[in-house]
Each structure stands twice: as structure tokens, then as C-alpha cells.
N, C-alpha and C positions, 0 to 999 in steps of 0.2 A: 820499756814496758809495752806489752803487747795489749792490743785492745780486741776483745772478743765482743763482737757487735751482737751475738745472742745475749751474752751475760748483761752488757749494757741495756739492751732493750727490755730485758726482764726487770731490770731496776728502775725503770722510769726516770723519775727526777730525784733519785737519791742523792745526798751530797756525794757520795762515793762516785756514783756514775757521773754526775757533772764534772767532777775533778778529772776523771778520766777524759771526758770530752775536751776540757780545757788543755789538758796535756797533750792531747792528740793535736788540737788546734795550733799550739805552740810550736810543736815540732814540724807540722806541715806548713806553717807560715814562715819558716826558715828563722825563727829566733835562736840566738846563739844558745850553745849547750849550757853556758854558765847561767844565762837568764831562765832557761827552762829548769834548771836544777834549782835555782832561787825560788822560783814560784812553786815547784813541787813542794820543796821544804815547807813554804808557807801553808800550802793546802795540807800537808801532812798535820801541821800543827793545829789547823782550823778542825780538821776531822778529829783529832785527838780530844779537843776541847768539847766538840759536838757530843762526843761519846760520853766524855765525863759528866756533861751536863744533861745527859739523857734528852737531847734534842729529838724532835719528830725525825723519823727516816726520810720522810718526804720533805723535800726543801719547799715545796709548795705550802706546808704547814708551817713554816718559819715565820717569825713576827718581827716587828720592829724592835721588839723588847728582847728577843734571843740577840739581834745584832748589837743593841744598847749593852746587854750584859757582857758580851764579848769585847766590846770597846772598853768597858770598864774594867775588866779582868786585864787586858793589855796595858792599860794605862797605870793600874795601880799594884801589879804584881811585880816584885824584883825580878830582873832577867828576862822581861817579855818585851 
């Protein structure tokens, strides 16, 4: 995954941009490819859930209740 700094800068603190930064950090911190793949998959599922629930695009606008709803979904939905 290539990180375009202009793209990331223009998106500010969107969940998408933050996950790109995390991915870059894991790769440059020397995490194993298996670990990077595992975290990347989890973040892909988080982004899917955020889109499905129409979360605010800016992560600064997320609340405790967004996180609680996600945790409830993961705890009560089969296969999660």
C-alpha cells in the first residue's frame, strides 16, 4: 500500500487516513508481514462498520457511544 502524503494531508483525521498512518507505522516499525496483515484486516472491518453506521468522517467527531455500539455489535453478532 502506497501512502500519498498529499492525499493523507487533505483527509486530515478521517478514519481512512488514520488507518493509512497506522499501516505505515507498522511497516516501518518492523512488524512482521503477518502482523501487518492481521491489523490491516481488522481496520478494514472497522472502516466497513463505520460506513455502514454512517459514522462522522472526521475521527475527532466520534464519541464514546460510537465505540460502545461497535463493541456491542462485535459481542452480539455471530461471526464477529
